[in-house]
C-alpha positions in Angstrom: 63.8 145.7 101.5 61.9 148.7 102.7 60.3 148.4 106.1 56.8 148.9 104.8 57.0 146.0 102.3 56.8 143.3 104.9 53.6 141.3 105.3 52.8 141.2 109.1 50.5 138.5 110.4 48.8 138.6 113.9 46.2 136.2 115.3 44.0 137.5 118.2 42.7 134.2 119.8 40.3 136.0 122.1 38.6 137.8 119.2 39.2 134.9 116.8 40.5 137.2 114.1 43.6 137.0 111.8 45.1 140.2 110.7 47.4 140.6 107.6 49.0 144.0 107.2 51.5 145.4 104.6 53.9 147.3 106.9 52.3 149.0 109.9 48.6 149.7 109.9 47.6 153.2 109.5 44.7 154.9 111.4 43.9 156.7 108.2 43.0 153.6 106.2 39.5 152.9 105.0 37.9 149.5 105.8 35.4 147.6 103.6 33.8 144.3 105.0 33.1 141.7 102.4 30.2 139.2 102.2 32.4 136.5 103.6 33.5 137.9 106.9 36.6 139.7 105.8 37.6 143.2 106.1 39.9 144.8 103.4 41.9 147.9 104.4 42.9 150.5 101.8 44.9 153.7 101.6 42.2 156.3 100.9 44.5 158.2 98.5 46.0 155.5 96.5 43.3 152.8 96.9 46.2 150.3 97.5 45.3 147.4 99.7 47.3 147.8 102.9 46.0 144.8 104.7 43.0 142.5 105.4 41.4 140.8 108.4 39.7 137.3 108.5 36.9 137.2 111.0 36.1 133.9 112.9 39.2 132.5 111.7 39.4 129.3 113.8 35.8 128.4 112.6 36.7 129.0 109.0 40.1 127.0 109.3 38.3 123.9 110.7 36.5 123.4 107.4 37.3 119.9 105.9 39.0 121.4 102.8 41.2 123.7 105.0 41.2 126.4 102.4 40.1 130.1 102.8 39.5 132.0 99.7 40.6 135.7 99.7 38.8 138.3 97.4 42.3 139.6 96.3 44.6 139.5 93.5 48.2 139.1 94.8 51.5 139.8 93.0 54.3 138.3 95.0 57.8 139.5 94.3 60.7 138.6 96.6 63.3 141.3 96.8 65.7 140.0 99.3 66.1 137.6 102.2 66.6 139.2 105.5 
């Protein structure tokens, strides 16, 4: 599997933010904040989504239904176990 094909997760407890990134984040990515306190990061040349950020994550995850809806279409494809 290519190094950039991994989905990396990081939770910043102090900022209460959960980060998802496909590969390593790039300073050249563009960011768009959604209405529901999420930030979508894209490659400015290909418009491919490279990651997203969920703001106020602990507050959102304490909802009674425990679900968080993401404004994304995802195509999961496993290529190998590492």
